[in-house]
C-alpha positions as CSV (number, residue, x, y, z in Angstrom):
1,X,0.0,0.0,0.0
2,X,2.8,2.4,0.9
3,X,4.7,1.5,-2.3
4,X,1.7,2.5,-4.3
5,X,1.3,5.7,-2.4
6,X,5.0,6.7,-3.0
7,X,4.6,5.8,-6.6
8,X,1.6,8.2,-6.9
9,X,3.5,10.9,-5.0
10,X,6.5,10.6,-7.4
11,X,4.1,10.7,-10.4
12,X,2.6,13.9,-9.1
13,X,6.1,15.4,-8.4
14,X,6.9,14.6,-11.9
15,X,3.8,16.4,-13.2
16,X,5.1,19.6,-11.2
17,X,8.4,19.3,-13.1
18,X,6.6,19.0,-16.4
19,X,4.4,22.2,-15.5
20,X,7.6,24.0,-14.7
21,X,9.0,23.0,-18.1
22,X,5.8,24.1,-19.9
23,X,5.8,27.5,-18.1
24,X,9.5,28.2,-19.0
25,X,8.9,27.3,-22.6
26,X,5.8,29.7,-22.7
27,X,7.9,32.5,-21.3
28,X,10.8,31.9,-23.8
29,X,8.3,31.7,-26.7
30,X,6.5,34.9,-25.7
31,X,9.7,36.8,-25.5
32,X,10.9,35.3,-28.8
33,X,7.6,36.5,-30.3
34,X,8.1,40.0,-28.8
35,X,11.5,40.4,-30.2
36,X,10.9,38.8,-33.7
37,X,7.5,40.4,-34.1
38,X,6.1,36.8,-34.5
39,X,2.3,37.0,-34.1
40,X,1.8,33.2,-35.0
41,X,4.3,32.3,-32.1
42,X,2.4,34.7,-29.8
43,X,-0.9,33.2,-30.7
44,X,0.6,29.7,-29.9
45,X,1.6,30.9,-26.5
46,X,-2.0,32.2,-25.8
47,X,-3.6,29.0,-26.9
48,X,-1.2,26.8,-24.9
49,X,-2.3,28.4,-21.7
50,X,-5.1,26.0,-21.3
51,X,-2.7,23.1,-21.1
52,X,-0.9,24.7,-18.2
53,X,-4.2,25.5,-16.4
54,X,-5.4,21.9,-17.0
55,X,-2.1,20.5,-15.6
56,X,-2.3,22.6,-12.6
57,X,-5.8,21.5,-11.9
58,X,-4.7,17.8,-12.3
59,X,-1.8,18.2,-9.8
60,X,-4.1,19.9,-7.2
61,X,-6.5,17.0,-7.6
62,X,-3.6,14.5,-7.2
63,X,-2.5,16.2,-4.1
64,X,-5.8,16.1,-2.4
65,X,-6.1,12.4,-3.1
66,X,-2.5,12.0,-1.7
67,X,-3.7,13.7,1.6
68,X,-6.9,11.8,2.1
69,X,-5.8,8.3,0.9
70,X,-3.3,7.8,3.6
71,X,-1.9,9.9,6.5
72,X,1.2,11.5,5.1
73,X,4.2,11.5,7.4
74,X,6.0,14.8,8.0
75,X,8.3,14.7,4.9
76,X,5.4,13.6,2.7
77,X,3.3,16.3,3.9
78,X,5.9,19.0,3.3
79,X,6.2,17.6,-0.3
80,X,2.5,17.7,-0.9
81,X,2.3,21.3,0.6
82,X,5.2,22.4,-1.6
83,X,3.5,21.0,-4.7
84,X,0.2,22.8,-3.9
85,X,2.1,26.1,-3.5
86,X,4.5,25.7,-6.4
87,X,1.7,25.0,-9.0
88,X,0.0,28.3,-8.2
89,X,3.3,30.2,-8.9
90,X,3.8,28.1,-12.2
91,X,0.3,28.8,-13.3
92,X,0.7,32.5,-12.7
93,X,4.0,32.5,-14.7
94,X,2.0,31.0,-17.6
95,X,-0.3,33.9,-17.3
96,X,2.7,36.3,-17.5
97,X,3.8,34.6,-20.7
98,X,0.2,35.1,-22.2
99,X,0.3,38.7,-21.2
100,X,3.7,39.2,-22.9
101,X,2.5,37.4,-25.9
102,X,-0.6,39.7,-26.1
103,X,1.7,42.8,-25.8
104,X,3.8,41.5,-28.7
105,X,0.8,41.2,-30.8
106,X,-0.1,44.8,-30.0
107,X,3.5,45.9,-30.9
108,X,3.7,44.1,-34.2
109,X,2.7,47.1,-36.2
110,X,4.2,49.8,-34.0
111,X,7.0,51.4,-36.2
112,X,9.1,52.9,-33.4
113,X,10.2,50.9,-30.3
114,X,12.4,51.9,-27.4
115,X,16.1,51.2,-28.0
116,X,17.5,51.4,-24.5
117,X,15.6,48.9,-22.5
118,X,17.3,45.6,-22.0
119,X,14.2,43.4,-22.5
120,X,16.3,40.5,-23.8
121,X,18.7,40.5,-20.9
122,X,16.1,40.8,-18.2
123,X,14.0,38.0,-19.8
124,X,17.0,35.8,-19.9
125,X,17.6,36.3,-16.3
126,X,14.0,35.7,-15.3
127,X,13.9,32.6,-17.4
128,X,17.2,31.3,-16.0
129,X,15.8,31.8,-12.5
130,X,12.8,29.8,-13.3
131,X,14.7,26.9,-14.9
132,X,17.3,27.0,-12.0
133,X,14.6,26.9,-9.4
134,X,12.7,24.0,-11.0
135,X,16.1,22.1,-11.2
136,X,16.6,22.9,-7.5
137,X,13.1,21.5,-6.7
138,X,13.6,18.4,-8.8
139,X,17.0,17.6,-7.4
140,X,16.1,18.7,-3.8
141,X,19.0,21.1,-3.8
142,X,18.5,23.8,-1.1
143,X,21.8,25.6,-2.0
144,X,20.6,26.0,-5.5
145,X,17.2,27.3,-4.4
146,X,19.1,29.9,-2.1
147,X,21.1,31.1,-5.2
148,X,17.8,31.7,-7.1
149,X,16.6,33.8,-4.1
150,X,19.7,35.9,-4.1
151,X,19.6,36.5,-7.8
152,X,16.2,38.2,-7.5
153,X,18.1,41.4,-6.5
154,X,19.9,41.5,-9.8
155,X,16.7,41.2,-11.7
156,X,15.1,44.0,-9.6
157,X,18.0,46.3,-10.4
158,X,17.8,45.6,-14.1
159,X,14.0,46.2,-13.9
160,X,14.3,49.6,-12.2
161,X,17.0,50.5,-14.6
162,X,14.7,49.5,-17.4
163,X,11.9,51.7,-16.1
164,X,14.1,54.7,-15.9
165,X,15.5,54.1,-19.5
166,X,12.0,53.7,-20.9
167,X,10.7,56.8,-19.2
168,X,13.7,58.9,-20.3
169,X,13.4,57.8,-23.9
170,X,9.5,58.4,-24.0
171,X,10.2,62.0,-22.7
172,X,12.8,62.6,-25.3
173,X,10.7,61.0,-28.2
174,X,7.0,61.0,-28.2
175,X,7.0,58.7,-31.1
176,X,8.0,55.7,-28.8
177,X,5.3,56.5,-26.1
178,X,2.9,53.7,-27.3
179,X,5.5,51.0,-27.6
180,X,7.2,52.3,-24.4
181,X,4.0,51.9,-22.5
182,X,3.5,48.4,-23.6
183,X,7.2,47.6,-22.8
184,X,6.5,48.9,-19.2
185,X,3.9,46.1,-18.8
186,X,6.3,43.7,-20.3
187,X,8.9,44.7,-17.7
188,X,6.5,44.4,-14.9
189,X,5.5,40.9,-15.9
190,X,9.2,39.7,-16.2
191,X,9.8,41.2,-12.7
192,X,6.9,39.4,-11.2
193,X,8.1,36.2,-13.0
194,X,11.3,36.7,-10.9
195,X,9.2,37.0,-7.7
196,X,7.4,33.8,-8.6
197,X,10.6,31.9,-9.0
198,X,11.9,33.2,-5.6
199,X,8.6,32.0,-4.1
200,X,9.3,28.5,-5.6
201,X,12.8,28.6,-4.1
202,X,11.4,29.3,-0.7
203,X,8.8,26.5,-1.0
204,X,11.6,24.2,-2.1
205,X,13.6,25.1,1.0
206,X,10.6,24.6,3.2
207,X,9.9,21.3,1.6
208,X,13.5,20.2,2.4
209,X,13.3,21.5,6.0
210,X,16.0,24.2,5.2
211,X,13.9,27.3,5.5
């Protein structure tokens, strides 16, 4: 009976890992669509959000079953609690990817775009944080989770620098105001993505009893 329970627990953990991969792929695709003005790719990101939402609901249902089927011991209960918290963050990251994809569609026909904001660099760091924290969760690596938490400061610095660059450029050139405003939303979503990755890192540490 316990062997079957642990098998189900491991299957649910693997679903969480798969959800993390889907969220990371969605963010990468959304930023690529933004940079390349690829509306077809952006549309695929938007359409793919249902898969992320469905998997989150599946994992939550599995976690509930794991709780009522047998009395989880302390370590198992920490794993289940972490999964329930992590899937919320991953689902929200999928939503950020959708928002970025929608902004990229709006920006497709805008002739002028801000030149000074480092969207690509900021997006790369945010996505690295997400991939690293999912690796920390998968491998049970508290030190790697701590590194993700520390890296959020770097993302915040780039975010604030990007905001200042956008505001300065829009003041100097009214022609980029429309694109600049949409880029402000993109920056905000990337910064929130970093916050969500940081949340997952904390959940991972709590799961491992290292908080």
